[in-house]
TORLUM-549792 format. One record per residue (C-alpha): x, y, z. Coordinates in steps of 0.001 Angstrom, whole numbers, padded with zeros to 6 digits, always signed. Last residue first. Example, Ala and Ser with C-alpha at 12.3 -4.5 7.8 and 13.67 -1.06 7.14 Angstrom:
BEGIN
+013670-001060+007140;+012300-004500+007800;
This chain:
BEGIN
+020428+170963+039551;+018215+173998+039129;+020204+175016+036083;+021661+178389+035001;+025054+177673+036529;+025378+174058+037576;+024097+172365+040712;+025494+168946+041482;+024135+166808+044302;+026128+163730+045363;+023927+161392+047349;+020198+162060+047713;+019630+160739+051119;+022810+161632+053013;+023229+164741+050865;+026647+165498+049410;+027335+168942+047987;+028753+170302+044730;+028382+173729+043205;+029467+173795+039585;+031584+176411+037846;+034826+174326+038089;+034359+172273+041142;+032981+174342+044048;+032181+172844+047418;+028896+173323+049325;+028463+172162+052948;+028983+175642+054312;+031629+174272+056591;+033862+173304+053559;+033566+170074+051452;+036954+168857+050343;+036863+166610+047268;+040060+164607+047763;+041738+162916+044803;+042869+159315+045318;+046069+157939+043679;+048154+158147+046892;+045268+156882+049066;+045761+153116+049020;+049564+152766+049330;+049957+156012+051310;+052901+158141+050055;+050845+160993+048630;+048083+160739+051262;+049573+163149+053796;+049397+166063+051494;+045718+165539+050640;+045316+163975+047238;+044372+166265+044354;+041399+168160+042988;+041487+171312+040935;+042779+170464+037499;+041452+166881+037191;+038250+167975+038840;+037847+170836+036323;+038229+168372+033452;+036061+165629+034880;+033185+167750+036075;+030871+167159+033056;+031622+163395+033459;+029593+163272+036669;+031761+162572+039729;+032147+159017+041097;+032193+158894+044872;+034627+157503+047401;+033424+157990+050966;+034018+154309+051755;+037699+154955+051179;+037707+157339+054124;+035718+155109+056439;+037802+152131+055509;+041040+154067+056281;+039945+155611+059519;+041310+152751+061737;+044705+153133+060026;+045120+156710+061269;+045287+159221+058454;+048497+160452+056841;+048809+164224+057278;+046209+166492+055723;+046893+169717+057491;+045005+169136+060709;+044259+165476+060228;+041560+162910+059957;+039030+163857+062613;+035864+161881+062665;+032836+163844+061389;+030907+161085+059640;+032006+162539+056308;+035564+162146+057464;+037279+165172+058918;+039976+167658+057887;+040824+170233+060560;+040472+173959+061317;+037761+175478+059201;+035443+172491+059562;+036817+170657+056550;+034818+167655+055284;+036276+164973+053038;+034606+163166+050092;+037042+160870+048266;+037096+161461+044490;+036360+159367+041433;+036804+160204+037826;+034701+160332+034680;+035541+160027+030985;+033040+161154+028438;+032012+158370+026186;+033785+155154+025319;+035000+152425+027674;+038211+150542+026994;+040813+153359+027371;+038938+155536+029676;+038577+152688+032130;+042212+151926+031802;+043148+155576+032617;+040796+155611+035601;+042273+152346+037007;+045916+153451+036565;+048047+152806+033536;+051546+151380+033503;+054152+153243+031488;+055453+153056+027886;+052041+153566+026377;+051889+151905+022987;+052992+153200+019625;+054924+150082+018681;+053962+147614+021368;+053417+144567+019101;+056781+145169+017491;+057901+141504+017551;+055132+139346+018903;+055519+136602+016270;+053697+135026+013247;+051752+137947+011871;+048234+137003+010794;+046577+139502+013055;+048522+142448+011675;+046084+143791+009108;+044156+145972+011621;+046475+146695+014526;+046836+144047+017175;+046544+144757+020860;+043827+147397+020217;+044574+150960+021272;+044830+152716+017898;+041629+150895+016629;+039234+152097+019389;+038489+155453+017737;+037678+153639+014491;+034753+151797+016211;+033520+155125+017621;+033707+156661+014209;+031792+153801+012609;+029081+153983+015308;+028854+157782+014954;+028261+157496+011220;+025710+154800+011692;+023879+156898+014288;+023815+159977+012059;+022498+158016+009149;+019974+156327+011458;+018658+159568+012861;+018169+160957+009328;+016392+157762+008226;+014246+157735+011392;+013211+161401+010788;+012190+160589+007268;+010450+157488+008372;+008253+158946+011120;+005142+159759+009082;+005185+156335+007519;+005075+154503+010851;+008061+152091+011163;+007228+148562+009943;+009139+149017+006718;+012358+149464+008621;+014033+146213+007571;+017732+146429+008463;+017411+144878+011915;+018237+146348+015349;+014664+147262+016365;+013109+144231+014736;+015697+141777+015971;+015231+142966+019559;+011467+142500+019379;+011686+139032+017758;+014401+137830+020198;+012317+138905+023255;+008909+137536+022024;+009229+134173+023938;+010394+135764+027198;+008039+137550+027788;+004863+137745+025700;+004174+141421+025104;+000859+143193+025578;-000233+146522+024141;+000126+145107+020628;+003072+146319+018572;+002937+149386+016235;+003278+152364+018527;+005444+150632+021192;+007668+149402+018467;+007841+152865+016953;+009068+154105+020370;+011843+151472+020181;+012747+152641+016681;+012840+156282+017654;+014838+155593+020826;+017316+153488+018722;+017858+156363+016260;+017921+159380+018644;+021013+158526+020605;+021292+156492+023801;+022842+158782+026360;+022210+162232+024928;+018732+161205+023779;+017888+160112+027304;+018995+163309+028829;+017141+165433+026310;+013632+164155+026938;+012255+162652+023812;+009692+163903+021288;+007632+161490+019206;+007775+161264+015360;+004962+162892+013429;+001205+162805+012744;+000100+163192+016348;+002977+163455+018734;+003876+160661+021114;+005736+161969+024249;+008950+160623+025798;+010350+159943+029256;+007625+157421+030139;+007012+153696+029853;+004626+151988+032270;+005274+148310+032654;+002554+145831+033815;+002581+142352+035304;-000881+140982+036090;-001281+140224+039776;-000756+143858+040710;-004434+144955+041253;-004996+141919+043599;-001998+142669+045852;+000873+140241+045252;+002140+137242+047217;+005427+136087+045621;+005264+132411+044581;+007592+132791+041618;+010210+135439+041308;+010702+137859+038380;+007249+139505+038498;+008912+142579+036821;+012715+142800+037216;+013083+141387+033669;+011166+144377+032342;+014395+146352+032906;+016296+143996+030697;+013509+144276+028118;+013971+148046+028134;+017708+147517+027674;+017124+145397+024602;+014456+147837+023334;+016603+150958+023475;+015504+153092+026478;+012252+154958+027458;+012127+155942+031064;+010747+153343+033376;+007793+152534+035585;+007664+148894+036712;+004978+147387+038960;+004977+144248+041085;+008671+144173+041714;+011244+141348+041945;+014942+141890+042467;+017996+140048+041206;+020104+142900+039812;+022299+141340+037096;+021134+144114+034726;+018921+147166+034697;+018794+148193+038314;+022058+150115+038048;+020530+151938+035090;+019032+154434+037509;+016959+153829+040532;+013826+154780+042467;+012670+151923+044657;+009086+152211+045923;+008174+149872+048795;+005031+148581+050406;+005724+145738+052898;+005893+142279+051340;+003055+139822+051739;+004003+136734+053667;+004449+133346+051982;+008092+133743+050994;+009073+134683+054485;+008031+131221+055719;+010902+129632+053782;+012749+131470+051131;+012461+134876+049511;+014423+135930+046403;+015343+139622+046295;+013013+142647+046901;+013684+143600+050559;+017149+141953+051007;+018265+142789+047468;+017283+146412+048026;+019030+146561+051359;+022269+145084+049891;+022199+147637+047102;+021571+150322+049645;+024516+149332+051792;+026888+149016+048833;+025860+152349+047388;+026089+154085+050748;+029629+152734+051361;+030860+153538+047872;+029517+157154+047698;+026209+157577+045990;+026525+159036+042503;+025797+155696+040759;+022116+155430+041671;+019857+153855+044293;+016947+155683+046111;+014308+154276+048518;+010668+155251+049072;+008424+153681+051722;+009716+156120+054320;+007409+158946+053125;+004901+158304+050259;+004201+161874+049053;+007200+163780+050122;+009352+160849+049356;+007834+160556+045867;+008781+164189+044985;+012311+163830+046462;+012901+160462+044781;+011782+161798+041402;+014156+164742+041624;+017029+162484+042591;+016262+159940+039791;+015932+162767+037197;+019340+164164+038213;+020894+160652+038222;+019867+160168+034570;+017926+157384+032781;+015248+157005+035401;+013998+153610+036643;+010999+153490+038937;+010535+150096+040646;+007246+149365+042464;+006368+147111+045374;+002756+146418+046449;+000060+147902+048627;-003679+148065+048073;-003634+151737+046968;-000405+151033+045031;-001844+151696+041545;-003545+155023+042168;-000779+156618+044251;+001770+155236+041823;+000007+156934+038918;-000306+160224+040741;+003453+160111+041639;+004380+159400+038052;+002274+162307+036846;+003961+164572+039404;+007323+163450+037987;+006329+164556+034471;+004786+167767+035931;+008234+168545+037329;+008879+168477+041056;+006501+169314+043815;+008232+172527+044784;+008342+173659+041181;+010330+172373+038268;+009537+173643+034790;+012216+171643+033050;+010677+168145+032880;+007322+169270+031523;+008974+171116+028635;+010892+168033+027500;+007618+166182+027091;+006201+163304+029057;+003535+160749+027950;+002777+157797+030157;+002767+154826+027814;+001449+151371+028827;+002541+147842+027991;+000916+144906+029759;+003237+141899+030255;+001942+138516+029506;+004471+136362+031262;+005374+133342+029166;+005431+129967+030748;+008318+128782+032926;+011359+126659+032345;+011969+128232+028982;+011864+126207+025799;+014739+124833+023743;+017280+125984+021188;+020284+124766+019271;+022886+126279+016980;+026102+124490+016049;+028934+126197+014181;+032163+124608+012816;+035230+126152+011292;+037395+124063+009032;+041215+123712+008840;+041335+121184+011628;+038162+121559+013701;+037749+125238+014741;+034971+125976+017145;+031571+127675+017391;+028533+127063+019624;+025256+128978+019599;+022853+128106+022402;+019223+129272+022568;+016428+130133+025007;+014499+130888+022864;+013846+129258+019462;+014953+129218+015871;+018427+130566+016551;+019939+132326+013504;+022278+130291+011471;+025953+131186+011154;+027041+130523+007591;+030783+130250+007193;+033436+132243+005360;+036430+132123+007619;+036724+135082+009992;+039010+137875+009008;+042642+138606+009995;+043347+134919+010252;+044840+132660+012922;+042016+130112+012320;+041063+130077+016025;+041427+133897+016046;+039106+134345+013061;+036693+131903+014719;+036498+133951+017884;+035918+137238+016070;+033350+135549+013693;+031265+134293+016659;+031225+137692+018283;+030352+139550+015101;+027487+137125+014240;+025950+137624+017751;+026251+141420+017436;+024589+141389+014086;+021701+139265+015316;+020949+141585+018216;+021723+139587+021371;+019383+138349+024022;+019324+137857+027795;+023099+137425+027404;+025862+135011+028402;+029120+134323+026685;+031115+131155+027434;+034719+130973+026266;+036976+127916+025970;+040594+129064+025350;+042099+127664+022150;+044799+130347+022339;+043803+131554+018852;+040231+131825+020003;+041322+133664+023180;+043232+136123+020995;+040307+136778+018657;+037841+136907+021663;+039999+139704+023178;+039966+141631+019900;+036182+141196+019598;+035698+142445+023200;+038061+145323+022546;+036046+146372+019484;+032827+145721+021368;+033781+148330+023896;+033478+150999+021196;+030241+149579+019746;+028561+149268+023073;+029038+146267+025363;+025810+145661+027304;+024874+142739+025122;+027694+140851+026840;+025567+140435+030021;+027868+137872+031468;+031347+136771+030363;+032725+133302+031263;+036340+132488+030451;+037598+128921+031025;+041184+129177+032215;+044725+128722+030937;+044534+131719+028522;+043076+134148+030970;+045804+134907+033500;+048571+134524+030924;+046716+137119+028806;+046705+139568+031669;+050399+139064+032341;+051146+139452+028626;+049518+142902+028709;+052509+144005+030744;+052464+147471+029132;+049556+148342+026981;+048411+147468+023497;+044929+146541+024692;+043030+143223+024406;+043934+142126+027921;+042339+145331+029220;+039014+144223+027692;+039306+140959+029648;+039758+142833+032911;+037035+145287+031834;+034515+142541+032020;+034384+143173+035698;+035808+140686+038196;+035514+137142+039514;+038741+135233+039409;+039606+131570+040023;+043187+130303+039624;+044794+133718+040486;+046870+134908+037534;+044184+137531+036763;+045226+139531+039832;+048851+139977+038834;+048883+143464+037402;+049399+145151+040806;+049915+142723+043617;+047109+140393+044731;+048556+137133+043350;+051466+137338+045705;+049314+137497+048744;+047599+134222+048105;+043827+133497+048282;+042871+135778+049872;+046013+137032+051624;+046166+140774+052052;+045986+143867+049802;+048326+145164+047110;+045883+147435+045204;+044525+146079+041978;+042315+148829+040510;+044782+151390+041719;+047345+150212+039342;+050848+150621+040727;+053183+152765+038671;+055541+150708+036500;+058765+149618+038131;+061791+151509+036760;+063209+150453+033361;+063476+153911+031664;+067253+153675+031152;+068040+155675+034294;+065816+153288+036155;+067785+150189+035097;+069194+149641+038610;+065612+149226+039798;+065516+145480+039466;+062097+143946+039162;+059618+144627+041946;+058690+141606+043996;+059233+142525+047587;+057862+146003+047379;+054805+144586+045684;+053567+143151+048968;+052749+146641+050176;+051178+147040+053532;+052275+143944+055311;+050568+140575+055657;+047464+141279+057702;+044761+138814+056732;+041983+139219+054211;+039127+136738+053971;+036587+138796+055968;+037233+141767+053635;+036267+139736+050578;+032923+138768+052247;+032291+142309+053298;+032792+143746+049791;+033950+147281+050347;+037605+146507+049637;+036471+145070+046281;+035819+148598+044988;+038392+148677+042242;+037633+145220+040801;+039044+141770+041047;+037515+139395+043612;+039813+136386+043896;+038842+132746+044376;+041440+130452+045818;+039816+130206+049234;+036817+128509+047711;+039103+125805+046465;+039396+124464+050051;+036959+121606+049606;+036918+120543+045929;+034080+120877+043511;+031599+122027+046195;+034074+124783+047220;+034247+125696+043604;+030490+126429+043528;+030281+128260+046789;+033179+130564+045856;+031571+131235+042494;+028291+132276+044055;+029870+134629+046513;+031965+136313+043849;+028841+136530+041632;+027195+138586+044384;+030051+141092+044203;+030532+141184+040399;+027121+142718+039795;+028081+145857+041756;+031417+146107+040078;+029734+146201+036667;+029296+144119+033509;+030504+140808+035007;+033542+138789+033904;+033940+135263+035350;+037443+133904+034977;+037669+130183+035616;+040302+127643+036499;+042648+124929+035290;+041680+124454+031606;+042697+121000+030426;+040319+120532+027429;+037757+117954+028674;+037913+118558+032476;+037958+122354+032190;+035307+122312+029485;+032974+120258+031718;+033582+122521+034689;+033014+125578+032523;+029730+124147+031182;+028495+123778+034758;+029590+127302+035557;+027717+128517+032427;+024536+126670+033339;+024760+128228+036856;+025089+131614+035305;+022269+131167+032776;+019729+130261+035423;+016529+131318+033568;+015936+134340+035772;+016295+136842+032921;+015666+135185+029626;+018117+133011+027797;+020875+133472+025207;+023939+131303+025781;+026864+131766+023425;+029476+129009+023551;+032830+129630+021964;+035409+126941+021380;+037682+124162+022729;+037482+121231+020420;+035138+118208+020010;+032057+120124+021190;+029574+117500+022437;+030060+117822+026181;+029661+121642+026101;+026538+121185+023869;+024976+118930+026592;+025944+121410+029296;+024072+124270+027545;+021138+122057+026752;+020829+120826+030343;+020678+124479+031464;+017922+125275+028980;+015934+122219+030126;+016258+123099+033807;+018935+121537+035984;+017954+119816+039210;+018691+121768+042451;+021254+121614+045218;+023747+123779+043223;+026903+121729+042924;+025568+118209+043673;+022454+118700+041523;+024624+119840+038603;+026940+116765+039033;+024243+114265+038050;+025438+113821+034455;+028901+112817+035733;+031667+115409+035569;+034473+114855+033093;+037377+113576+035231;+039709+116154+036799;+043243+117260+036130;+044126+120421+038174;+041430+122195+040167;+043275+125528+040216;+046971+126276+040570;+048945+127056+043641;+050959+129711+045374;+051164+129774+049192;+054037+132275+049193;+055975+130185+051776;+055579+127003+049701;+056637+128569+046483;+059606+130273+048217;+060799+126997+049820;+060552+125227+046470;+062407+128024+044622;+065200+128116+047210;+065672+124318+047147;+065646+124400+043350;+068273+127154+043328;+070423+125066+045601;+070119+122034+043229;+070864+124279+040282;+074072+125281+041827;+075808+128355+043299;+078098+128210+046208;+081136+127893+044038;+080298+131338+042514;+080251+133236+045825;+077920+136346+045611;+074699+134666+046563;+071965+137298+047237;+068807+136526+049048;+066119+134693+047097;+063266+134205+049526;+063258+137588+051134;+064583+139405+048060;+061696+138316+045874;+063161+138643+042315;+062632+134935+041678;+058832+135564+042026;+058953+138441+039524;+061087+136535+037057;+058786+133484+037094;+055684+135638+036522;+057390+137539+033685;+058197+134214+032060;+054601+133167+032515;+053349+136300+030833;+055648+135561+027836;+054272+132082+027574;+050699+133390+027271;+051826+135939+024642;+053633+133156+022696;+050480+131052+022958;+048429+133906+021565;+051027+134405+018803;+050608+130750+017833;+053381+128305+018819;+056232+127474+016285;+056833+123776+016382;+059961+121621+016945;+061653+123681+019648;+065456+124101+019738;+066860+123184+023141;+069416+120733+021788;+071155+123471+019760;+071655+125359+022972;+074040+122677+024105;+074064+119428+026073;+070699+120083+027600;+069966+119017+031136;+069029+122287+032839;+072581+122800+034083;+073833+122404+030521;+071706+125285+029240;+072512+127595+032092;+076175+126915+031708;+076056+127396+027892;+074176+130721+028125;+076672+132133+030660;+079619+130780+028735;+078578+132573+025483;+078086+135836+027409;+081519+135355+028993;+083196+134683+025666;+081572+137531+023785;+082590+139930+026573;+086150+138837+026602;+086334+138575+022792;+085825+142307+022209;+083036+144799+022603;+080107+144537+024938;+076422+145390+024212;+076802+149002+025270;+080384+149311+023837;+079202+148501+020279;+080183+151852+018710;+078359+153741+021451;+077267+156436+018918;+075189+153867+017141;+073039+153166+020242;+072415+149420+020432;+070210+147921+017696;+067540+145513+019027;+064761+148048+018489;+064897+147432+014701;+063514+143972+015381;+060442+145572+016900;+060075+145946+020602;+057694+143955+022830;+056922+145873+026007;+056298+144459+029536;+059687+143988+031115;+060023+140495+029628;+059814+141901+026088;+063345+141382+024794;+063345+137829+026090;+059944+136874+024708;+060673+138828+021603;+063727+136555+020942;+061764+133320+020856;+059454+133959+017933;+062119+134964+015409;+064669+132318+016625;+062178+129485+015788;+061439+130808+012319;+065178+131265+011613;+066022+127585+012311;+068401+127133+015262;+072000+126408+014263;+073716+127128+017605;+075276+130227+016032;+071805+131510+015192;+070689+130720+018733;+073515+132736+020283;+073132+135750+017967;+069357+136026+018361;+069614+135428+022120;+072163+138262+022465;+069922+140730+020598;+066917+139858+022699;+069037+140008+025900;+070291+143518+024987;+066657+144438+024485;+065793+143277+027972;+069006+144919+029368;+068120+148389+028125;+070551+150465+026161;+070748+154182+026565;+073019+156462+024569;+076290+158386+024474;+077163+157888+028091;+078184+154346+027399;+080936+155639+025146;+082369+157961+027884;+082358+155061+030283;+084591+152970+028045;+084137+149369+029009;+085956+146534+030805;+085621+142873+031672;+088825+141834+033318;+087673+140630+036732;+088534+144014+038226;+086105+145557+035824;+083317+143243+037043;+084107+143909+040636;+084109+147721+040170;+080848+147565+038253;+079166+145665+041135;+080158+148213+043690;+079116+151170+041522;+075805+149706+040341;+074841+150667+036787;+077980+149675+034959;+076899+146026+034703;+073780+146999+032689;+075281+148869+029714;+078424+146768+029968;+076529+143607+029039;+075788+140393+030908;+072382+141780+031911;+071038+140726+028521;+070917+137119+029834;+067964+138173+031977;+065188+136094+030425;+067289+132994+029791;+066110+131209+032909;+062535+131551+031855;+063198+130089+028425;+065258+127237+029944;+062458+126357+032396;+059926+126249+029577;+062155+124022+027465;+062849+121683+030403;+059132+121350+031215;+058028+120993+027588;+060100+117899+026813;+058059+115316+028701;+055700+114444+025815;+056975+115668+022506;+059114+118162+020601;+059224+121421+022550;+056104+122789+020855;+054133+119653+021560;+055198+119615+025235;+054206+123318+025456;+050824+122401+024053;+050244+119800+026710;+051603+121828+029618;+049091+124605+028736;+046237+122125+028613;+047130+120708+032004;+046966+124217+033402;+050271+125479+034816;+050481+125943+038628;+052116+123234+040650;+054638+121367+038476;+055141+123845+035714;+055244+126866+038034;+057611+125039+040314;+059854+124278+037312;+059695+127938+036332;+060800+128896+039851;+063901+126678+039224;+064575+128524+035946;+064240+131810+037735;+066667+130801+040491;+069103+129513+037854;+069001+132814+036018;+069360+134677+039322;+072389+132628+040378;+074061+133054+036910;+073663+136829+037443;+075276+136867+040833;+073038+138062+043670;+074535+140985+045461;+074408+140946+049273;+072143+143115+051483;+068845+141275+050896;+068964+141047+047086;+067708+144525+045967;+070265+146716+047755;+073022+144232+047094;+072474+144535+043422;+070638+141832+041526;+072064+140154+038447;+075789+140556+039034;+078640+139473+036847;+081637+139106+039168;+081808+135344+039696;+081236+134763+035999;+084298+136996+035385;+086500+135215+037986;+085474+131754+036858;+086125+132485+033176;+089517+130970+033060;+092381+132202+030819;+092819+134207+027659;+094256+131330+025609;+090987+129365+026009;+090241+125902+027359;+087655+126576+029979;+086722+124846+033175;+083742+126231+035111;+082820+125166+038640;+079335+125255+039926;+078715+124122+043455;+079758+121789+046234;+078321+118752+044609;+080271+119383+041415;+078667+120566+038162;+080705+120552+035024;+080999+123289+032455;+082282+123840+028897;+083048+127155+027275;+083956+128511+023881;+080946+127218+022027;
């Protein structure tokens, strides 16, 4: 090394024995943050590196999961070594700024650097672009090689430096522009000497004699590298806060001690913290303390297996609706956290609507673990603003917290500007800490409830994916309703499980039941990651012999292990009567004033069955059918009919969901003994999962058997509910198709478009061949296995030709959909056994993605978009409620914001393309932090807007009504 350093109390002073003279002037000129981004005074590069290293120490002391600290210690060479190594890595992140390509970007800073004797040829720098993150990766490779590091250690470290702005380049990406002839990286001994000195000073300040002393002893797995990369980005972003890290431009004023003071003050001011920390394994009685009830047999089994597993692993819990799977999973998460050093929980739900009640449940649970932890739970989905509990936690803290944390913008001309904010994670207020609520940072909160999409995003080859993995890898991950993932989503789920398996992250998957093939695929994905292999090890995975069941899998040394257990449900089987109400496609299209004959038949049936009162749920497979059914039933039954579907605007949907849960949800106290008022709820698939309502009668369109069983789970769900005499035996009426004598049945077109012909045929065959009563839940695994299995000998002979054709088409579509996901997965096929992150982002999007783009990325099918409904009276823009917004679309008053956002509605996928062409934000929304990404659907005085060729209106009862040319609706 060319430089030595010594630290005096008054600051950092460099002494150098070199014929070209001292380095003080040059180190005192290299800037890391320009005056405009450092509170009015430039922050010297060495200051920013020390600031970031000091923030890393805060992260280690107050945020990192015990398990993360443990593996970092092992990588660094033993107990107590991980902290310094982690701090050094974080500090090194911006060493690439000590290059002409970066130093020339700010005029004032460039002038000082050149005056200090570090020069460049501007005409050479103009011949290409060179990013400072890649320059840092190149510099680190050179410095560490000179220091004598082993090649395998260098090869995993440099991508963390080169990728700290969100994208990991390949090794070939570390070549500066050829036309620049080396000027971008710095030519000559002066640049080499100051770069060398910068690294040496940082290294010595952190307690290492030289870079050679920092060399790690083990190569972490790629998942651990990705986790570590996200933590480096986190440290950089915090240290880039201009309020807490104002510029220091005087070299003697810089010291590690001062950086530590700044970092400590910033950490305290920001209110950042980890989760529950190191905790003892809970006592057997803890379940009663957490949930005020004794555990059921199935819940005890889940927690017993969690205690038995010798290593972090995968736990699949299959149990009937209402069994208490979620509480069992939270209990297992607490056990896993204590045993394996996880410091929080991510709970992923299938939809935004199901995430809201889970948010409340998780907050209550962690508050029981430690008072105050409830304030550390974040709700993470695009509509969290409409959750009343979340709103009540927010405090005013400025409009855009991200403005204070953006990484340096001087690189903008080199493609390094801040990524666009993601609308799914708007900067909001403090709950739990403002910093965690900025774009891309939500998963870093200690406790998170969101949609499963958050995990799916972490399995995509997208910018800043390391932040998402850093938010998952130190937690216990719980995913509910995993059976709802279709074949396309399942590719991302399997990829996420692979990375979590390699990271040794405990995962709990919940489902009412899984098709055997899906269960096997999930286990194999996790075990393949745990073994750091492309494919799962060859191991038999037994089928559960009972229901509820638990399947556990983990890696023990070189060998995978699988444990399968089962028990009995807490309540006896419900004998559910199965009835078919035939409906043909022809009867659904000939609509008169009373609705289609199919709907009229439903109305007649309800009239007969509800003569003595009772509550019924009618589930339709499309919004159009739900709206038509609601209108017909409303005319017949009046105010006793309610409607719930996905084309209601956000406020209406939230209100109606809350009302449905209030009327049909669990009842306590004296209310539980009183008969319920008559009610008919017409709904779509929103009522299919994680919707805790109880009805006396279910009428449903035909759906694949697993989804049909989910719907049946709403039937007689709660105990001790007074029921009218005709309703005391649970019964489901299945419609939406028509049996045909001597051949396969006919299906309504909407259902076939959603689910495909194959699974509908097999489910209809089940209704044809099985008895007219099903034992729920004991028969659930058998029914699902039959429909999804390979043996089709049970299908009626006259249907088999049609079934085989439908299956061939379905299998081809499944394969194509799986292949469609491959280009977006975090690791390409054949690359899972690579040792480093180099080149992970080849072919990836170079920019951040918004909520709609991410949804389209991880969810198959026709993409759909949202719009905010706005009325125009010919003179002014108004909210749906009639309050004036603006004359020409100027920025709305703050008090109107909730009303505006509450009018957000999802458009049908058929309108996506015309809406993308025709709808845009109002002029005054374009700079608004919450409205700039929102399209306005302006409804004129006539009440009917045009999108493409469709006429669109919003009815207070029906929701969004879409009429297309040639169709009634």
